[in-house]
KETOR-669175 format. One record per residue (C-alpha): residue number from 1; residue in three letters; x negated, z negated, y. Coordinates in steps of 0.1 Angstrom, whole numbers. Example, Ala and Ser with C-alpha at 12.3 -4.5 7.8 and 13.67 -1.06 7.14 Angstrom:
BEGIN
{rec 1 "ALA" {-123 -78 -45}}
{rec 2 "SER" {-137 -71 -11}}
end
This chain:
BEGIN
{rec 1 "MET" {-2574 -1175 940}}
{rec 2 "THR" {-2563 -1185 975}}
{rec 3 "THR" {-2549 -1156 995}}
{rec 4 "LYS" {-2560 -1158 1031}}
{rec 5 "LYS" {-2532 -1158 1057}}
{rec 6 "ILE" {-2540 -1134 1084}}
{rec 7 "LYS" {-2526 -1140 1118}}
{rec 8 "ILE" {-2529 -1112 1143}}
{rec 9 "ILE" {-2537 -1127 1177}}
{rec 10 "ASN" {-2532 -1095 1197}}
{rec 11 "SER" {-2527 -1058 1191}}
{rec 12 "ASN" {-2558 -1044 1206}}
{rec 13 "LYS" {-2578 -1019 1186}}
{rec 14 "ILE" {-2606 -1043 1176}}
{rec 15 "THR" {-2581 -1066 1159}}
{rec 16 "ILE" {-2564 -1037 1141}}
{rec 17 "LEU" {-2598 -1024 1129}}
{rec 18 "CYS" {-2609 -1059 1117}}
{rec 19 "LEU" {-2577 -1063 1098}}
{rec 20 "PHE" {-2580 -1029 1082}}
{rec 21 "ALA" {-2616 -1037 1072}}
{rec 22 "LEU" {-2606 -1070 1056}}
{rec 23 "LEU" {-2579 -1054 1036}}
{rec 24 "PHE" {-2601 -1025 1025}}
{rec 25 "PHE" {-2631 -1046 1014}}
{rec 26 "ASN" {-2614 -1076 1000}}
{rec 27 "PRO" {-2597 -1066 966}}
{rec 28 "SER" {-2583 -1101 962}}
{rec 29 "ILE" {-2558 -1093 989}}
{rec 30 "TYR" {-2542 -1068 965}}
{rec 31 "ALA" {-2541 -1092 936}}
{rec 32 "LYS" {-2507 -1105 926}}
{rec 33 "ASP" {-2500 -1140 938}}
{rec 34 "TYR" {-2491 -1162 907}}
{rec 35 "ASP" {-2473 -1195 911}}
{rec 36 "PHE" {-2491 -1221 892}}
{rec 37 "THR" {-2474 -1250 909}}
{rec 38 "ALA" {-2460 -1263 876}}
{rec 39 "ALA" {-2494 -1263 858}}
{rec 40 "LYS" {-2509 -1282 887}}
{rec 41 "SER" {-2481 -1307 888}}
{rec 42 "ILE" {-2484 -1314 851}}
{rec 43 "LEU" {-2521 -1321 852}}
{rec 44 "ASN" {-2516 -1342 883}}
{rec 45 "ALA" {-2489 -1362 866}}
{rec 46 "TYR" {-2511 -1370 836}}
{rec 47 "VAL" {-2538 -1382 860}}
{rec 48 "GLU" {-2514 -1403 881}}
{rec 49 "THR" {-2500 -1420 851}}
{rec 50 "ASN" {-2535 -1429 838}}
{rec 51 "LYS" {-2533 -1407 808}}
{rec 52 "LEU" {-2562 -1385 819}}
{rec 53 "ALA" {-2591 -1393 843}}
{rec 54 "GLY" {-2591 -1357 855}}
{rec 55 "GLY" {-2594 -1321 845}}
{rec 56 "VAL" {-2601 -1285 854}}
{rec 57 "ILE" {-2579 -1255 848}}
{rec 58 "LEU" {-2593 -1220 853}}
{rec 59 "VAL" {-2572 -1188 848}}
{rec 60 "MET" {-2584 -1152 852}}
{rec 61 "LYS" {-2562 -1121 852}}
{rec 62 "ASP" {-2575 -1086 853}}
{rec 63 "GLY" {-2610 -1097 860}}
{rec 64 "LYS" {-2600 -1119 890}}
{rec 65 "GLU" {-2599 -1157 892}}
{rec 66 "VAL" {-2563 -1165 900}}
{rec 67 "LEU" {-2564 -1203 895}}
{rec 68 "HIS" {-2593 -1228 896}}
{rec 69 "PHE" {-2576 -1262 900}}
{rec 70 "VAL" {-2593 -1296 898}}
{rec 71 "ALA" {-2575 -1329 896}}
{rec 72 "GLY" {-2584 -1365 893}}
{rec 73 "MET" {-2617 -1382 889}}
{rec 74 "GLN" {-2649 -1370 872}}
{rec 75 "ASP" {-2659 -1407 869}}
{rec 76 "ILE" {-2633 -1433 878}}
{rec 77 "GLU" {-2657 -1463 879}}
{rec 78 "ALA" {-2683 -1445 899}}
{rec 79 "LYS" {-2656 -1432 923}}
{rec 80 "ARG" {-2667 -1395 918}}
{rec 81 "LYS" {-2639 -1370 922}}
{rec 82 "MET" {-2636 -1341 898}}
{rec 83 "LYS" {-2651 -1309 912}}
{rec 84 "ARG" {-2653 -1272 902}}
{rec 85 "ASP" {-2688 -1276 890}}
{rec 86 "SER" {-2683 -1308 871}}
{rec 87 "LEU" {-2701 -1307 837}}
{rec 88 "PHE" {-2682 -1313 805}}
{rec 89 "ARG" {-2692 -1318 769}}
{rec 90 "ILE" {-2676 -1287 753}}
{rec 91 "ALA" {-2683 -1296 717}}
{rec 92 "SER" {-2669 -1269 694}}
{rec 93 "GLN" {-2667 -1244 722}}
{rec 94 "THR" {-2704 -1241 714}}
{rec 95 "LYS" {-2695 -1223 682}}
{rec 96 "ALA" {-2685 -1191 701}}
{rec 97 "LEU" {-2720 -1188 716}}
{rec 98 "THR" {-2737 -1193 682}}
{rec 99 "SER" {-2715 -1167 666}}
{rec 100 "VAL" {-2724 -1143 694}}
{rec 101 "GLY" {-2761 -1151 687}}
{rec 102 "VAL" {-2756 -1140 651}}
{rec 103 "MET" {-2740 -1107 662}}
{rec 104 "ILE" {-2770 -1101 685}}
{rec 105 "LEU" {-2794 -1104 656}}
{rec 106 "LYS" {-2771 -1082 635}}
{rec 107 "GLU" {-2772 -1055 661}}
{rec 108 "ARG" {-2810 -1056 660}}
{rec 109 "GLY" {-2810 -1052 622}}
{rec 110 "LEU" {-2824 -1087 617}}
{rec 111 "ILE" {-2795 -1101 597}}
{rec 112 "SER" {-2766 -1088 576}}
{rec 113 "LEU" {-2733 -1106 575}}
{rec 114 "THR" {-2733 -1101 537}}
{rec 115 "ASP" {-2767 -1119 534}}
{rec 116 "PRO" {-2768 -1150 512}}
{rec 117 "VAL" {-2776 -1181 532}}
{rec 118 "SER" {-2804 -1187 508}}
{rec 119 "LYS" {-2823 -1158 523}}
{rec 120 "TYR" {-2829 -1181 553}}
{rec 121 "ILE" {-2823 -1216 539}}
{rec 122 "PRO" {-2836 -1215 502}}
{rec 123 "ALA" {-2818 -1247 492}}
{rec 124 "PHE" {-2785 -1227 493}}
{rec 125 "LYS" {-2796 -1206 463}}
{rec 126 "SER" {-2777 -1230 441}}
{rec 127 "THR" {-2748 -1252 453}}
{rec 128 "THR" {-2720 -1272 437}}
{rec 129 "VAL" {-2683 -1277 443}}
{rec 130 "LEU" {-2664 -1309 441}}
{rec 131 "VAL" {-2638 -1312 413}}
{rec 132 "VAL" {-2610 -1338 413}}
{rec 133 "ASN" {-2600 -1343 377}}
{rec 134 "GLU" {-2565 -1351 365}}
{rec 135 "ASP" {-2574 -1388 361}}
{rec 136 "LYS" {-2586 -1387 398}}
{rec 137 "SER" {-2622 -1390 387}}
{rec 138 "LEU" {-2647 -1368 405}}
{rec 139 "SER" {-2672 -1343 391}}
{rec 140 "ALA" {-2690 -1312 403}}
{rec 141 "GLU" {-2692 -1276 391}}
{rec 142 "PRO" {-2715 -1248 400}}
{rec 143 "ALA" {-2704 -1225 428}}
{rec 144 "VAL" {-2692 -1192 415}}
{rec 145 "ARG" {-2713 -1173 440}}
{rec 146 "GLU" {-2737 -1179 468}}
{rec 147 "ILE" {-2725 -1187 503}}
{rec 148 "THR" {-2730 -1158 527}}
{rec 149 "VAL" {-2734 -1155 565}}
{rec 150 "HIS" {-2698 -1141 566}}
{rec 151 "ASP" {-2686 -1173 549}}
{rec 152 "LEU" {-2703 -1194 576}}
{rec 153 "LEU" {-2689 -1174 605}}
{rec 154 "THR" {-2653 -1177 591}}
{rec 155 "HIS" {-2655 -1213 579}}
{rec 156 "SER" {-2648 -1201 544}}
{rec 157 "SER" {-2679 -1215 528}}
{rec 158 "GLY" {-2663 -1246 514}}
{rec 159 "ILE" {-2684 -1269 536}}
{rec 160 "ASN" {-2666 -1295 557}}
{rec 161 "TYR" {-2678 -1323 580}}
{rec 162 "GLY" {-2683 -1349 553}}
{rec 163 "SER" {-2648 -1365 551}}
{rec 164 "GLY" {-2628 -1368 520}}
{rec 165 "GLU" {-2634 -1381 485}}
{rec 166 "THR" {-2672 -1381 487}}
{rec 167 "GLU" {-2674 -1394 522}}
{rec 168 "ASP" {-2698 -1422 512}}
{rec 169 "GLU" {-2722 -1396 497}}
{rec 170 "TRP" {-2722 -1376 530}}
{rec 171 "LYS" {-2729 -1408 550}}
{rec 172 "ARG" {-2757 -1417 527}}
{rec 173 "ILE" {-2775 -1385 536}}
{rec 174 "GLY" {-2768 -1390 573}}
{rec 175 "LEU" {-2741 -1363 576}}
{rec 176 "TYR" {-2707 -1372 587}}
{rec 177 "GLY" {-2689 -1357 616}}
{rec 178 "TRP" {-2700 -1331 641}}
{rec 179 "TYR" {-2722 -1352 663}}
{rec 180 "PHE" {-2760 -1346 663}}
{rec 181 "ALA" {-2771 -1356 698}}
{rec 182 "ASP" {-2785 -1389 686}}
{rec 183 "LYS" {-2809 -1373 660}}
{rec 184 "ASP" {-2846 -1376 665}}
{rec 185 "GLN" {-2851 -1344 645}}
{rec 186 "SER" {-2843 -1307 645}}
{rec 187 "MET" {-2810 -1294 631}}
{rec 188 "LYS" {-2830 -1279 602}}
{rec 189 "GLU" {-2842 -1314 594}}
{rec 190 "ALA" {-2808 -1330 600}}
{rec 191 "LEU" {-2791 -1306 576}}
{rec 192 "ALA" {-2818 -1305 550}}
{rec 193 "GLN" {-2799 -1325 524}}
{rec 194 "ILE" {-2765 -1307 528}}
{rec 195 "THR" {-2768 -1290 494}}
{rec 196 "THR" {-2775 -1323 475}}
{rec 197 "VAL" {-2737 -1331 476}}
{rec 198 "PRO" {-2709 -1310 463}}
{rec 199 "GLN" {-2689 -1289 488}}
{rec 200 "TYR" {-2651 -1290 490}}
{rec 201 "ALA" {-2642 -1256 479}}
{rec 202 "GLN" {-2656 -1225 462}}
{rec 203 "PRO" {-2671 -1200 487}}
{rec 204 "GLY" {-2645 -1176 500}}
{rec 205 "SER" {-2616 -1195 486}}
{rec 206 "GLY" {-2603 -1214 517}}
{rec 207 "PHE" {-2606 -1222 554}}
{rec 208 "ILE" {-2625 -1255 557}}
{rec 209 "TYR" {-2638 -1266 590}}
{rec 210 "GLY" {-2673 -1280 589}}
{rec 211 "TYR" {-2711 -1276 594}}
{rec 212 "ASN" {-2709 -1238 590}}
{rec 213 "THR" {-2719 -1229 626}}
{rec 214 "ASP" {-2746 -1255 627}}
{rec 215 "LEU" {-2761 -1238 597}}
{rec 216 "LEU" {-2758 -1205 616}}
{rec 217 "GLY" {-2778 -1221 645}}
{rec 218 "VAL" {-2806 -1230 620}}
{rec 219 "ILE" {-2806 -1194 607}}
{rec 220 "ILE" {-2809 -1181 643}}
{rec 221 "GLU" {-2839 -1203 649}}
{rec 222 "SER" {-2855 -1192 616}}
{rec 223 "ILE" {-2851 -1155 624}}
{rec 224 "SER" {-2859 -1156 662}}
{rec 225 "GLY" {-2887 -1181 660}}
{rec 226 "LYS" {-2871 -1199 690}}
{rec 227 "SER" {-2852 -1231 693}}
{rec 228 "LEU" {-2815 -1224 697}}
{rec 229 "LYS" {-2818 -1237 733}}
{rec 230 "ASP" {-2844 -1211 741}}
{rec 231 "PHE" {-2825 -1184 723}}
{rec 232 "PHE" {-2793 -1191 742}}
{rec 233 "GLU" {-2811 -1192 775}}
{rec 234 "THR" {-2830 -1159 768}}
{rec 235 "GLU" {-2801 -1139 752}}
{rec 236 "ILE" {-2769 -1153 765}}
{rec 237 "THR" {-2767 -1179 793}}
{rec 238 "ALA" {-2794 -1166 817}}
{rec 239 "PRO" {-2784 -1129 814}}
{rec 240 "LEU" {-2748 -1139 822}}
{rec 241 "GLY" {-2757 -1162 850}}
{rec 242 "MET" {-2744 -1193 832}}
{rec 243 "ILE" {-2766 -1217 852}}
{rec 244 "ASP" {-2748 -1249 841}}
{rec 245 "THR" {-2747 -1245 804}}
{rec 246 "HIS" {-2772 -1268 786}}
{rec 247 "PHE" {-2776 -1287 753}}
{rec 248 "TYR" {-2788 -1317 773}}
{rec 249 "ILE" {-2783 -1325 810}}
{rec 250 "PRO" {-2812 -1319 834}}
{rec 251 "GLN" {-2819 -1350 855}}
{rec 252 "SER" {-2810 -1330 887}}
{rec 253 "LYS" {-2774 -1326 874}}
{rec 254 "LEU" {-2767 -1360 860}}
{rec 255 "SER" {-2743 -1368 889}}
{rec 256 "ARG" {-2721 -1339 879}}
{rec 257 "LEU" {-2715 -1351 843}}
{rec 258 "THR" {-2680 -1362 836}}
{rec 259 "ALA" {-2674 -1395 820}}
{rec 260 "VAL" {-2657 -1398 786}}
{rec 261 "TYR" {-2625 -1418 782}}
{rec 262 "ASN" {-2606 -1430 752}}
{rec 263 "ALA" {-2568 -1429 750}}
{rec 264 "THR" {-2551 -1462 742}}
{rec 265 "ALA" {-2515 -1469 734}}
{rec 266 "SER" {-2505 -1469 770}}
{rec 267 "ASN" {-2533 -1454 791}}
{rec 268 "ILE" {-2571 -1447 790}}
{rec 269 "LYS" {-2603 -1467 791}}
{rec 270 "ARG" {-2638 -1457 797}}
{rec 271 "ALA" {-2657 -1449 765}}
{rec 272 "ASN" {-2686 -1472 757}}
{rec 273 "ASP" {-2722 -1463 761}}
{rec 274 "THR" {-2740 -1454 729}}
{rec 275 "ASN" {-2758 -1487 728}}
{rec 276 "LYS" {-2725 -1505 725}}
{rec 277 "VAL" {-2707 -1485 698}}
{rec 278 "GLY" {-2713 -1472 663}}
{rec 279 "ASN" {-2691 -1441 665}}
{rec 280 "PHE" {-2710 -1419 689}}
{rec 281 "MET" {-2683 -1393 687}}
{rec 282 "GLU" {-2661 -1415 708}}
{rec 283 "SER" {-2688 -1427 732}}
{rec 284 "GLN" {-2705 -1413 763}}
{rec 285 "GLY" {-2730 -1397 740}}
{rec 286 "HIS" {-2767 -1389 742}}
{rec 287 "TYR" {-2764 -1358 764}}
{rec 288 "ALA" {-2784 -1374 792}}
{rec 289 "ASP" {-2808 -1399 777}}
{rec 290 "GLY" {-2811 -1392 740}}
{rec 291 "PRO" {-2839 -1378 718}}
{rec 292 "MET" {-2829 -1342 729}}
{rec 293 "LYS" {-2843 -1326 697}}
{rec 294 "ALA" {-2812 -1315 678}}
{rec 295 "TYR" {-2796 -1283 692}}
{rec 296 "SER" {-2762 -1282 675}}
{rec 297 "GLY" {-2749 -1247 673}}
{rec 298 "GLY" {-2715 -1262 662}}
{rec 299 "ALA" {-2709 -1288 689}}
{rec 300 "GLY" {-2739 -1294 712}}
{rec 301 "LEU" {-2733 -1278 746}}
{rec 302 "VAL" {-2724 -1291 780}}
{rec 303 "SER" {-2709 -1266 805}}
{rec 304 "THR" {-2685 -1259 834}}
{rec 305 "ALA" {-2653 -1240 835}}
{rec 306 "SER" {-2669 -1213 856}}
{rec 307 "ASP" {-2698 -1208 832}}
{rec 308 "TYR" {-2675 -1206 802}}
{rec 309 "ALA" {-2653 -1181 819}}
{rec 310 "LYS" {-2683 -1159 824}}
{rec 311 "PHE" {-2690 -1160 787}}
{rec 312 "LEU" {-2654 -1152 779}}
{rec 313 "SER" {-2653 -1124 805}}
{rec 314 "MET" {-2682 -1108 787}}
{rec 315 "LEU" {-2662 -1108 755}}
{rec 316 "LEU" {-2631 -1095 772}}
{rec 317 "ASN" {-2651 -1067 788}}
{rec 318 "GLN" {-2663 -1056 754}}
{rec 319 "GLY" {-2697 -1073 754}}
{rec 320 "THR" {-2708 -1065 790}}
{rec 321 "LEU" {-2706 -1084 822}}
{rec 322 "ASN" {-2716 -1071 856}}
{rec 323 "GLY" {-2737 -1044 840}}
{rec 324 "THR" {-2755 -1068 816}}
{rec 325 "LYS" {-2749 -1060 780}}
{rec 326 "ILE" {-2749 -1088 755}}
{rec 327 "LEU" {-2731 -1071 726}}
{rec 328 "SER" {-2717 -1037 717}}
{rec 329 "PRO" {-2679 -1032 717}}
{rec 330 "SER" {-2679 -1028 680}}
{rec 331 "SER" {-2694 -1062 675}}
{rec 332 "VAL" {-2668 -1078 698}}
{rec 333 "ALA" {-2641 -1060 678}}
{rec 334 "LEU" {-2655 -1075 646}}
{rec 335 "MET" {-2656 -1110 661}}
{rec 336 "THR" {-2621 -1109 675}}
{rec 337 "ARG" {-2601 -1097 645}}
{rec 338 "ASP" {-2590 -1115 614}}
{rec 339 "GLN" {-2620 -1114 589}}
{rec 340 "ILE" {-2603 -1135 562}}
{rec 341 "PRO" {-2568 -1120 557}}
{rec 342 "TYR" {-2571 -1131 520}}
{rec 343 "ILE" {-2571 -1167 530}}
{rec 344 "ASP" {-2541 -1188 542}}
{rec 345 "ILE" {-2552 -1208 573}}
{rec 346 "PRO" {-2538 -1244 570}}
{rec 347 "TYR" {-2526 -1244 606}}
{rec 348 "PRO" {-2492 -1228 613}}
{rec 349 "GLU" {-2502 -1218 648}}
{rec 350 "ILE" {-2532 -1197 636}}
{rec 351 "ASP" {-2527 -1163 620}}
{rec 352 "GLY" {-2563 -1157 610}}
{rec 353 "PHE" {-2599 -1163 618}}
{rec 354 "GLY" {-2626 -1139 631}}
{rec 355 "TYR" {-2663 -1145 636}}
{rec 356 "GLY" {-2660 -1177 657}}
{rec 357 "PHE" {-2624 -1176 668}}
{rec 358 "ALA" {-2589 -1184 657}}
{rec 359 "ILE" {-2568 -1153 659}}
{rec 360 "THR" {-2532 -1147 668}}
{rec 361 "ILE" {-2518 -1113 657}}
{rec 362 "GLY" {-2489 -1094 673}}
{rec 363 "ARG" {-2459 -1092 651}}
{rec 364 "GLU" {-2437 -1065 667}}
{rec 365 "GLY" {-2436 -1035 690}}
{rec 366 "VAL" {-2468 -1020 704}}
{rec 367 "LEU" {-2488 -1052 698}}
{rec 368 "LYS" {-2479 -1053 660}}
{rec 369 "GLY" {-2511 -1058 641}}
{rec 370 "LYS" {-2533 -1062 672}}
{rec 371 "THR" {-2552 -1094 682}}
{rec 372 "VAL" {-2532 -1107 711}}
{rec 373 "ARG" {-2552 -1139 715}}
{rec 374 "TYR" {-2585 -1154 703}}
{rec 375 "GLU" {-2593 -1190 710}}
{rec 376 "TRP" {-2608 -1224 700}}
{rec 377 "GLY" {-2615 -1257 717}}
{rec 378 "GLY" {-2636 -1289 717}}
{rec 379 "ALA" {-2634 -1324 704}}
{rec 380 "TYR" {-2633 -1339 739}}
{rec 381 "ASN" {-2598 -1323 746}}
{rec 382 "SER" {-2609 -1289 759}}
{rec 383 "ASN" {-2593 -1256 751}}
{rec 384 "TYR" {-2598 -1219 759}}
{rec 385 "TYR" {-2584 -1185 749}}
{rec 386 "VAL" {-2586 -1148 757}}
{rec 387 "ARG" {-2556 -1125 756}}
{rec 388 "PRO" {-2573 -1090 755}}
{rec 389 "GLU" {-2541 -1070 758}}
{rec 390 "ASP" {-2530 -1090 789}}
{rec 391 "GLU" {-2566 -1093 803}}
{rec 392 "VAL" {-2561 -1130 806}}
{rec 393 "ILE" {-2586 -1159 802}}
{rec 394 "VAL" {-2577 -1195 803}}
{rec 395 "VAL" {-2602 -1225 803}}
{rec 396 "TYR" {-2590 -1261 803}}
{rec 397 "LEU" {-2615 -1289 803}}
{rec 398 "THR" {-2610 -1327 801}}
{rec 399 "GLN" {-2631 -1355 785}}
{rec 400 "LEU" {-2608 -1375 764}}
{rec 401 "ARG" {-2614 -1387 728}}
{rec 402 "PRO" {-2594 -1397 709}}
{rec 403 "THR" {-2563 -1383 726}}
{rec 404 "ASN" {-2537 -1402 706}}
{rec 405 "GLY" {-2515 -1371 704}}
{rec 406 "LEU" {-2515 -1363 742}}
{rec 407 "ASN" {-2495 -1331 748}}
{rec 408 "ASP" {-2512 -1321 781}}
{rec 409 "TRP" {-2526 -1288 769}}
{rec 410 "GLU" {-2494 -1276 753}}
{rec 411 "GLU" {-2474 -1283 784}}
{rec 412 "ILE" {-2499 -1268 808}}
{rec 413 "ASN" {-2504 -1237 788}}
{rec 414 "ALA" {-2467 -1231 784}}
{rec 415 "VAL" {-2462 -1230 822}}
{rec 416 "ILE" {-2493 -1209 827}}
{rec 417 "ASN" {-2478 -1183 804}}
{rec 418 "ILE" {-2445 -1184 823}}
{rec 419 "ALA" {-2464 -1180 856}}
{rec 420 "LEU" {-2483 -1150 842}}
{rec 421 "GLY" {-2451 -1135 827}}
{rec 422 "ILE" {-2464 -1138 791}}
{rec 423 "LYS" {-2439 -1141 764}}
{rec 424 "PRO" {-2445 -1168 737}}
end
């Protein structure tokens, strides 16, 4: 937010009345002015030292935008500056929209979170789990129970992204990593053989990040009879006014798509086009000129900071934004509290996991036991979170993969919290 400086030219009645009207009808005048100088300086420094091409930071407090800062270049080689409406590949930030989609269907009585996945994808009736024997040999054993919708929402199904001891088997069936934009097939077709290889843990026994939310996208398509693209547009993005959130970039918006960069030992270099590299996850991707058939509910969307802030504002406002209801407050409450307290999350900074979000739980005082923060991020070095008790939303978008351990987000977020008066 930029507070307008008002200079009174004279003291006649007209000026006084105009000033009074401006103050009365502009609520931003009353908003507290936060000093985000440090956050801006850190992002600028990363750009100036060629560690990032550019980025966008958006902060909301009490329903008002208090920072929307852009730095650097959207595309260095094309000499395009970063803008507020620059489009970013948000990868796993897509998972939150897909999870909301499941809750929409739940509220309509079309799905139960305890449903077995086999109700919608019959191949999941019988799955196996990888066993690493004492002599390091591999075998498989039957799953002790069926995988449920709840398991998929919380990444507790035992399904990962294909890495590990049986990586070659996953690659053989065309599944390795989160990237699907190159597929000349639907997600249902792309994931069809997922049950032919053993999963990495028994259902409900651990937090394992993988194809869970992509499977939820397939279930949404099966129940709704729509593509995930059409479902999102009808049920989430259009109602919320998210005009720049797409699975693939419309031709009219190509000039706003940020370029992907790869971190090197000393700086960054432009990522290769897809026709020059085998690892599409570190390329410019197929978001503008690919087959455009696979709508990945786990990592497929492109969006802007403003659009994603609208989506998070809906959640912060208990499922409603500007009079448009997407979810009930009870559904938002389910999504944003720890749903797998019986599982130890293998990340020290995460207390638990809800339906689509990592959860931080208050440890003392009036916040003890409450969700103080829910969050996630994306593979191209993007992050977001909501602090419901503080009414804070933060969205940070860049396009860097791999990052080589860049600490930009941690540093920027730390000073944002200081500016907002939030204790760590």
